[in-house]
Residue, then its C-alpha position, 0 to 999 in steps of 0.5 A: x367501375x371506371x371513369x373514362x374520357x374520350x377525346x375525338x372530334x369525330x363526333x360519330x366515334x365519339x359518340x359511339x365510344x361514349x355509349x360502348x363504355x357506358x353500356x359496361x357500367x363505366x362513367x364517360x364523358x366526350x370531348x371534341x378538342x384538346x382544350x375541352x379534354x384538358x378542362x373535363x379531365x380537371x373537373x373529373x380526373x379520369x381513370x383512363x383517357x382515349x385520345x385521337x392523334x389529330x385534333x383541331x387544336x392540337x396533335x393528341x401527343x401534345x394532350x397526353x403530355x398535358x394530360x399526364x402532367x395534371x393527372x400523373x395516374x391517368x392511363x392515355x390510350x391513343x387512337x389514330x386513322x393514320x398509325x405508322x410505327x415511328x409514332x406508336x414508338x414515340x407515343x409509348x416513349x412518352x407515356x402512352x398506355x397503348x396505341x390502337x389504329x382505327x377503325x377500333x375493335x371494341x373488344x380489343x379497345x375494352x381489353x386495352x382500357x382495362x389493362x391501362x386502368x389496372x397499370x394505373x391502379x398499381x401505379x396509385x399504390x405505390x404512390x400510396x405506399x411511398x407516401x406511408x413509407x415517408x410518413x412512417x417513422x413517427x407512426x413506428x416510434x409512436x405508440x402504445x403510449x400514445x393510444x393511452x386513455x384520454x377521455x373520449x379521445x378514441x371515440x372523437x377519432x373514430x368520430x372523425x374517421x367515418x364523417x371522412x369529408x369533414x375538417x378536423x382541427x387537432x390541438x394540443x402542445x408540441x409532443x402531445x401526438x397530435x401527427x399521430x391522432x391525424x394519421x389514425x384518423x386516416x388509417x380507420x376511414x374510408x380513405x385509408x387505401x389512398x394517399x396520406x400527404x403532409x406539409x409543416x406550414x411553418x417550414x416554408x415562405x409564402x410562395x413555396x408554401x403555396x407552391x407546395x399545396x396547390x402546385x405551379x406552372x412552368x415559369x410561375x416563378x424564377x425557380x419554376x423550370x417546369x409544372x409540378x403537382x401541388x400536394x392537394x393533387x397528389x393527394x387525391x381521395x386521400x388526407x392532406x395533413x397541414x401541421x403548425x396551420x396556425x403559421x400559413x402565411x397570410x396570403x395562402x389562407x383565402x386560397x386554403x379557403x377557396x379549395x376547402x368551400x369549393x373543392x377547387x384551385x388553381x396551380x400557382x401561374x395557371x389559369x385552368x381551374x382543378x379539383x380536389x376530393x382530399x380529406x383536410x386535417x390540420x394541427x396546431x399548438x397555438x389556439x387559433x382563436x387567439x391567432x384570430x384575434x391577433x389578426x394572425x388567422x382569418x375568422x373564416x377559415x377558422x370556423x371553416x377548420x373547426x368543424x370537429x375539434x380534437x383537443x390533445x391534454x398536456x402530460x402534466x395534467x395526465x400524471x396518473x397515467x405516467x407510469x404506464x406510458x413509460x413502460x409502453x415507451x420503454x427501449x427493450x429489455x430496460x427497466x424502471x426502479x420504483x423511485x424513478x416511476x415517482x421522479x417521472x410524475x413528479x416532472x412537468x414535461x414541457x415536451x410531453x410524450x416526445x420528451x418522456x420517449x427520448x427521456x427513457x431512451x437516453x436514460x436506458x442507454x446511461x443505466x447500461x442494462x440496470x435498473x434506471x433510476x432517479x440519478x439516469x433521468x436527470x429531471x427537475x421536478x416540478x417543486x424545483x428540487x433538482x434530482x440528483x445527477x450522476x457522479x460521474x456524467x457523460x454525454x448521451x453519444x458518449x453513453x451510446x458508444x460504451x452501450x454498443x462497445x459493451x453489447x458487442x463484447x458481450x456478443x463476441x462481435x456478432x452485430x446481429x445479437x448486439x443490436x438485439x441486446x441494444x434493442x435496435x434494428x441491425x442496420x441501425x447498429x451498423x450506422x452508429x458504427x459507421x458514424x463512430x458510434 
């Protein structure tokens, strides 16, 4: 079933096409003018728009440009009773999915709509894959370890995934895996085939956060040379993840609340009201209740976000799980001495799982194939007693260079075998060698 928009000022043609596509099981809406067509598209996000080339308030090419600026995935088919080759070529160059002359053959039009919809579907899938690639680094390196047992965590993730209209608040210290948990909720939800997009609220100024979230129109601010879709639009029917939401600028917070409650928003500098069906997941390492008490976060937004809250405990409260976590995070081929396991459990891990992973990676390089000992880890246990350092300490970069040189020597210079020996990808090894690793 498709969502089809018909924009034509001829009442007979418009109503005939609406009835025809309705009879095929599609959801079809009509509009008489370009202005009305853009409003209907903003409210209902059609898959395919059938646009008459000549409209009372604008020509179809201009409406096509506006529709594609608002909804880049929409496929536009232009209809005209005054076709010529030059206009058809121009329309296709500017992004039309097809160009058909009136009187319209309904069978041919149906075939054109199906082709256009399929092309749009493929374009959306490419966008989804690109969005996934952009967020893939953490998912690839994360772990088995972050899937380690936390009381009720898996049940809460499944609950959040099933109830995919409810906002989710993920709280926990830095490095506890909030981003990974948010991504798991998306991947297990009915929205898994839709886009995953994310933004760090602490990384941009208020104006740029608003622009990133809601988009902007051309000329909305000094550098706005063209209109831009915001992440709320890009997410579509997928998931929008806001990291460090406690840092969201106060002036943007009421707009986010409106977008959650009404599923409607406006671009920065715009007047048209757009709609969004994106699912919202937010994360913070700052208790939002404290931010509310300090007047840094709106209470009404906080109450709206905490529909379902998932709290991730710090690693220091899960000491019994640390050996299993470490085993899952160890680079390929690395081994832990028993004394190292004890040292790992004695440390407080202020950086949590992320710090544990980095510490194990560094120690495995320093160990250079030998079992990792407390000396390689170089940690200070919670009782304050420092673990004996290496007799001949080296920097991480020096240790990495030595490990690469040893692997290349052992494999006769074969980079593929050396990369396998080091437990890294061949491309990673090549990049390190280019940098002088």
